[in-house]
VMD Tcl script that builds the backbone (N, CA, C; Angstrom):
set m [mol new atoms 261]
animate dup $m
set s [atomselect $m all]
$s set {name element resname resid chain x y z} {
  {N N MET 1 A -8.767 2.756 3.814}
  {CA C MET 1 A -9.610 2.512 2.106}
  {C C MET 1 A -10.957 2.191 2.614}
  {N N PRO 2 A -10.593 0.802 3.379}
  {CA C PRO 2 A -11.528 0.139 3.184}
  {C C PRO 2 A -13.115 0.822 3.726}
  {N N LEU 3 A -12.571 2.046 4.596}
  {CA C LEU 3 A -13.887 3.097 5.463}
  {C C LEU 3 A -14.605 3.368 4.248}
  {N N VAL 4 A -13.458 4.417 3.555}
  {CA C VAL 4 A -14.079 4.907 2.692}
  {C C VAL 4 A -14.998 4.530 1.367}
  {N N LEU 5 A -14.531 3.164 1.011}
  {CA C LEU 5 A -16.011 2.136 0.672}
  {C C LEU 5 A -16.856 1.581 1.427}
  {N N LEU 6 A -16.411 1.774 2.874}
  {CA C LEU 6 A -17.577 1.229 3.792}
  {C C LEU 6 A -18.874 2.849 3.656}
  {N N GLY 7 A -18.223 3.571 3.941}
  {CA C GLY 7 A -18.703 4.855 3.751}
  {C C GLY 7 A -19.580 5.176 2.335}
  {N N VAL 8 A -18.896 4.992 1.142}
  {CA C VAL 8 A -19.641 5.542 -0.093}
  {C C VAL 8 A -21.131 4.243 -0.164}
  {N N ALA 9 A -20.367 2.541 0.364}
  {CA C ALA 9 A -21.143 1.950 0.178}
  {C C ALA 9 A -22.781 2.072 0.939}
  {N N LEU 10 A -22.913 2.990 1.954}
  {CA C LEU 10 A -23.930 3.006 2.850}
  {C C LEU 10 A -24.421 4.474 2.273}
  {N N LEU 11 A -23.757 5.032 1.236}
  {CA C LEU 11 A -24.516 6.146 1.463}
  {C C LEU 11 A -25.113 6.189 0.219}
  {N N LEU 12 A -24.724 5.335 -0.878}
  {CA C LEU 12 A -25.367 4.504 -1.656}
  {C C LEU 12 A -26.817 3.550 -1.486}
  {N N LEU 13 A -26.448 2.713 -0.165}
  {CA C LEU 13 A -27.593 2.371 0.059}
  {C C LEU 13 A -28.836 3.490 0.625}
  {N N ARG 14 A -28.607 4.109 1.229}
  {CA C ARG 14 A -29.690 5.212 1.387}
  {C C ARG 14 A -29.508 6.132 0.003}
  {N N TRP 15 A -29.279 6.529 -0.483}
  {CA C TRP 15 A -30.022 7.162 -2.157}
  {C C TRP 15 A -30.650 6.585 -3.071}
  {N N PHE 16 A -30.371 5.160 -2.672}
  {CA C PHE 16 A -31.330 3.953 -3.455}
  {C C PHE 16 A -32.637 3.157 -2.471}
  {N N GLU 17 A -32.147 4.056 -1.276}
  {CA C GLU 17 A -33.908 4.115 -0.541}
  {C C GLU 17 A -33.695 2.372 -0.204}
  {N N ILE 18 A -32.608 2.025 0.575}
  {CA C ILE 18 A -32.542 0.617 1.044}
  {C C ILE 18 A -32.923 0.308 2.480}
  {N N PRO 19 A -33.746 -0.463 2.822}
  {CA C PRO 19 A -33.828 -0.573 4.369}
  {C C PRO 19 A -32.994 -1.602 4.813}
  {N N PRO 20 A -32.443 -1.386 6.488}
  {CA C PRO 20 A -32.726 -0.887 6.803}
  {C C PRO 20 A -32.190 0.733 7.037}
  {N N VAL 21 A -30.764 0.920 6.018}
  {CA C VAL 21 A -30.331 2.153 5.918}
  {C C VAL 21 A -31.124 3.498 5.807}
  {N N VAL 22 A -31.611 3.407 5.276}
  {CA C VAL 22 A -32.577 5.114 5.115}
  {C C VAL 22 A -33.208 5.282 6.226}
  {N N ASP 23 A -33.853 4.459 6.866}
  {CA C ASP 23 A -33.785 4.768 9.123}
  {C C ASP 23 A -33.003 5.404 9.744}
  {N N TRP 24 A -32.081 5.222 8.705}
  {CA C TRP 24 A -30.430 5.636 9.998}
  {C C TRP 24 A -30.367 7.163 9.815}
  {N N PRO 25 A -29.786 7.505 11.071}
  {CA C PRO 25 A -29.476 9.532 10.811}
  {C C PRO 25 A -28.032 9.645 9.899}
  {N N LEU 26 A -28.200 10.837 9.822}
  {CA C LEU 26 A -27.013 11.133 8.290}
  {C C LEU 26 A -25.385 10.653 9.433}
  {N N TRP 27 A -25.682 11.700 10.865}
  {CA C TRP 27 A -23.898 11.265 11.473}
  {C C TRP 27 A -23.629 9.576 11.009}
  {N N GLY 28 A -24.388 9.085 11.278}
  {CA C GLY 28 A -24.002 7.544 11.063}
  {C C GLY 28 A -23.983 7.004 9.684}
  {N N LEU 29 A -24.369 7.807 8.669}
  {CA C LEU 29 A -23.431 7.214 7.624}
  {C C LEU 29 A -22.424 7.932 7.634}
  {N N LEU 30 A -22.245 8.834 8.132}
  {CA C LEU 30 A -21.009 9.497 8.211}
  {C C LEU 30 A -19.691 9.088 8.787}
  {N N LEU 31 A -20.168 8.186 9.393}
  {CA C LEU 31 A -18.774 7.779 10.500}
  {C C LEU 31 A -17.725 7.475 9.687}
  {N N PRO 32 A -18.608 6.081 8.773}
  {CA C PRO 32 A -17.313 5.227 8.317}
  {C C PRO 32 A -16.020 6.724 8.041}
  {N N PHE 33 A -16.518 7.502 7.547}
  {CA C PHE 33 A -15.562 8.947 6.415}
  {C C PHE 33 A -14.760 9.445 7.682}
  {N N ALA 34 A -15.438 9.186 9.000}
  {CA C ALA 34 A -14.590 10.457 10.177}
  {C C ALA 34 A -13.722 9.100 10.579}
  {N N GLY 35 A -14.176 7.984 10.572}
  {CA C GLY 35 A -13.039 6.757 10.374}
  {C C GLY 35 A -11.952 6.612 9.793}
  {N N ALA 36 A -12.036 7.060 8.321}
  {CA C ALA 36 A -11.040 6.969 7.667}
  {C C ALA 36 A -10.019 8.396 8.258}
  {N N LEU 37 A -11.135 9.786 8.030}
  {CA C LEU 37 A -9.645 10.653 8.518}
  {C C LEU 37 A -9.315 10.512 9.702}
  {N N ALA 38 A -9.533 9.687 10.742}
  {CA C ALA 38 A -8.778 9.485 11.652}
  {C C ALA 38 A -7.487 8.531 11.595}
  {N N TRP 39 A -7.638 8.113 11.015}
  {CA C TRP 39 A -6.475 6.897 11.020}
  {C C TRP 39 A -5.735 6.980 9.713}
  {N N TRP 40 A -6.183 8.152 8.782}
  {CA C TRP 40 A -5.245 8.662 7.619}
  {C C TRP 40 A -4.335 9.530 8.971}
  {N N ALA 41 A -4.879 10.312 9.957}
  {CA C ALA 41 A -4.316 11.302 10.527}
  {C C ALA 41 A -3.196 10.982 11.581}
  {N N TRP 42 A -3.602 9.632 12.046}
  {CA C TRP 42 A -2.987 9.459 12.676}
  {C C TRP 42 A -1.723 8.335 12.312}
  {N N SER 43 A -1.921 7.675 11.134}
  {CA C SER 43 A -0.829 7.127 10.076}
  {C C SER 43 A 0.401 7.981 9.569}
  {N N ASP 44 A -0.249 9.314 9.832}
  {CA C ASP 44 A 0.842 10.312 9.044}
  {C C ASP 44 A 2.140 10.535 10.600}
  {N N ALA 45 A 0.903 10.703 11.244}
  {CA C ALA 45 A 1.499 11.412 12.554}
  {C C ALA 45 A 2.504 10.473 13.435}
  {N N SER 46 A 2.083 9.414 13.059}
  {CA C SER 46 A 3.450 8.325 14.029}
  {C C SER 46 A 4.323 7.709 12.542}
  {N N GLY 47 A 4.326 8.087 11.548}
  {CA C GLY 47 A 5.690 7.858 10.703}
  {C C GLY 47 A 5.352 6.892 9.839}
  {N N ARG 48 A 4.211 6.092 10.082}
  {CA C ARG 48 A 3.857 4.578 9.095}
  {C C ARG 48 A 3.622 5.316 7.665}
  {N N THR 49 A 3.507 6.124 7.310}
  {CA C THR 49 A 2.826 6.436 5.949}
  {C C THR 49 A 4.711 5.987 5.481}
  {N N ARG 50 A 5.477 7.276 6.118}
  {CA C ARG 50 A 6.713 7.448 5.363}
  {C C ARG 50 A 7.472 5.942 5.014}
  {N N ARG 51 A 7.525 5.093 6.798}
  {CA C ARG 51 A 8.044 4.058 6.864}
  {C C ARG 51 A 8.099 3.284 5.300}
  {N N LEU 52 A 6.427 3.214 5.301}
  {CA C LEU 52 A 6.547 2.358 3.916}
  {C C LEU 52 A 6.365 2.794 2.991}
  {N N GLN 53 A 6.639 3.983 2.473}
  {CA C GLN 53 A 6.643 4.522 1.007}
  {C C GLN 53 A 8.862 4.077 1.154}
  {N N GLU 54 A 9.112 4.474 2.329}
  {CA C GLU 54 A 10.579 4.056 2.871}
  {C C GLU 54 A 10.785 2.297 1.851}
  {N N ASP 55 A 9.773 1.750 2.557}
  {CA C ASP 55 A 10.370 0.328 2.808}
  {C C ASP 55 A 9.580 0.284 0.502}
  {N N GLN 56 A 8.883 0.804 -0.047}
  {CA C GLN 56 A 8.474 0.095 -0.826}
  {C C GLN 56 A 10.301 0.524 -2.159}
  {N N ILE 57 A 10.965 1.883 -1.428}
  {CA C ILE 57 A 11.920 2.407 -2.340}
  {C C ILE 57 A 13.006 1.417 -1.849}
  {N N LYS 58 A 12.917 1.035 -1.147}
  {CA C LYS 58 A 14.079 -0.202 -0.802}
  {C C LYS 58 A 13.631 -1.416 -1.383}
  {N N ALA 59 A 12.087 -2.194 -1.544}
  {CA C ALA 59 A 12.366 -2.711 -2.323}
  {C C ALA 59 A 12.597 -3.091 -3.908}
  {N N ARG 60 A 12.453 -1.791 -4.704}
  {CA C ARG 60 A 12.778 -1.364 -6.223}
  {C C ARG 60 A 14.473 -1.336 -6.138}
  {N N GLN 61 A 14.990 -0.820 -4.907}
  {CA C GLN 61 A 16.359 -0.966 -4.958}
  {C C GLN 61 A 17.004 -2.251 -4.998}
  {N N ARG 62 A 16.358 -2.997 -3.774}
  {CA C ARG 62 A 16.999 -4.453 -4.419}
  {C C ARG 62 A 16.549 -4.767 -5.362}
  {N N ASP 63 A 15.435 -5.021 -5.988}
  {CA C ASP 63 A 14.971 -5.578 -7.199}
  {C C ASP 63 A 15.767 -5.145 -8.959}
  {N N ARG 64 A 16.104 -3.475 -8.635}
  {CA C ARG 64 A 16.924 -3.185 -9.680}
  {C C ARG 64 A 18.746 -3.741 -9.696}
  {N N ARG 65 A 19.056 -3.848 -8.442}
  {CA C ARG 65 A 19.989 -4.247 -8.329}
  {C C ARG 65 A 20.115 -6.064 -8.551}
  {N N ARG 66 A 19.300 -6.628 -8.591}
  {CA C ARG 66 A 19.213 -8.132 -8.772}
  {C C ARG 66 A 19.026 -8.257 -10.457}
  {N N LYS 67 A 18.145 -6.948 -10.608}
  {CA C LYS 67 A 18.067 -7.577 -11.934}
  {C C LYS 67 A 19.432 -6.589 -12.866}
  {N N ALA 68 A 20.237 -5.996 -12.605}
  {CA C ALA 68 A 21.458 -5.738 -12.779}
  {C C ALA 68 A 22.149 -6.792 -12.949}
  {N N LEU 69 A 22.497 -7.276 -11.446}
  {CA C LEU 69 A 23.439 -8.431 -11.403}
  {C C LEU 69 A 23.187 -9.548 -12.387}
  {N N GLU 70 A 21.729 -10.083 -12.572}
  {CA C GLU 70 A 21.417 -11.045 -13.670}
  {C C GLU 70 A 21.983 -10.616 -14.478}
  {N N ALA 71 A 21.647 -9.808 -15.478}
  {CA C ALA 71 A 21.588 -8.631 -16.556}
  {C C ALA 71 A 23.646 -9.332 -16.808}
  {N N LEU 72 A 24.751 -8.967 -16.146}
  {CA C LEU 72 A 25.395 -9.628 -15.529}
  {C C LEU 72 A 26.222 -10.885 -16.134}
  {N N GLY 73 A 25.887 -11.672 -15.868}
  {CA C GLY 73 A 26.214 -13.018 -15.977}
  {C C GLY 73 A 26.564 -13.654 -14.816}
  {N N PRO 74 A 26.964 -14.901 -15.253}
  {CA C PRO 74 A 26.858 -15.768 -13.768}
  {C C PRO 74 A 28.335 -15.145 -12.713}
  {N N GLN 75 A 28.013 -15.182 -11.275}
  {CA C GLN 75 A 28.547 -14.555 -10.618}
  {C C GLN 75 A 28.890 -15.094 -9.329}
  {N N GLY 76 A 29.888 -14.893 -8.761}
  {CA C GLY 76 A 29.984 -15.966 -7.440}
  {C C GLY 76 A 30.904 -17.580 -8.058}
  {N N GLU 77 A 30.039 -18.464 -7.727}
  {CA C GLU 77 A 30.368 -19.760 -7.594}
  {C C GLU 77 A 30.452 -20.215 -8.801}
  {N N GLU 78 A 29.701 -19.935 -9.974}
  {CA C GLU 78 A 29.477 -20.506 -11.146}
  {C C GLU 78 A 30.341 -19.929 -11.987}
  {N N ALA 79 A 31.231 -18.878 -11.620}
  {CA C ALA 79 A 32.485 -17.967 -12.323}
  {C C ALA 79 A 33.751 -18.580 -11.721}
  {N N LYS 80 A 33.575 -19.240 -10.892}
  {CA C LYS 80 A 35.338 -19.308 -10.338}
  {C C LYS 80 A 36.036 -19.844 -11.332}
  {N N GLY 81 A 35.463 -20.828 -11.951}
  {CA C GLY 81 A 36.627 -21.643 -13.139}
  {C C GLY 81 A 37.252 -20.703 -14.408}
  {N N ASP 82 A 36.053 -19.887 -14.261}
  {CA C ASP 82 A 37.010 -18.980 -15.337}
  {C C ASP 82 A 37.783 -17.938 -15.348}
  {N N LYS 83 A 38.963 -18.542 -16.241}
  {CA C LYS 83 A 40.240 -17.469 -16.209}
  {C C LYS 83 A 39.859 -16.201 -16.246}
  {N N ARG 84 A 39.281 -15.807 -17.282}
  {CA C ARG 84 A 39.099 -14.230 -17.816}
  {C C ARG 84 A 38.111 -13.271 -16.614}
  {N N ARG 85 A 38.866 -13.445 -15.871}
  {CA C ARG 85 A 38.205 -12.621 -14.534}
  {C C ARG 85 A 39.132 -11.218 -14.609}
  {N N TRP 86 A 38.213 -10.422 -14.428}
  {CA C TRP 86 A 38.972 -8.754 -14.047}
  {C C TRP 86 A 39.145 -7.954 -12.889}
  {N N ARG 87 A 39.965 -7.425 -12.911}
  {CA C ARG 87 A 40.255 -7.329 -11.246}
  {C C ARG 87 A 40.414 -6.116 -11.280}
}
mol reanalyze $m
mol bondsrecalc $m
mol representation Tube
mol addrep $m
């Protein structure tokens, strides 16, 4: 994403004719977009994207389980003195 933002910023600088970007060749302005495409292609091919998605899913599951346990009430050491335990 940073490379795309850099590319857009360079294009805007050229559009508003702000030096020294005005004098740069067009291929020089498009290099950040090519870098972003190369990064996304590598990220997908290496499995990095899928790994990050799986990490997000696991984090959501952990949070959901933690919230469910908190909603059940005291567990573990706090509940040991309680005589009304379910078996």
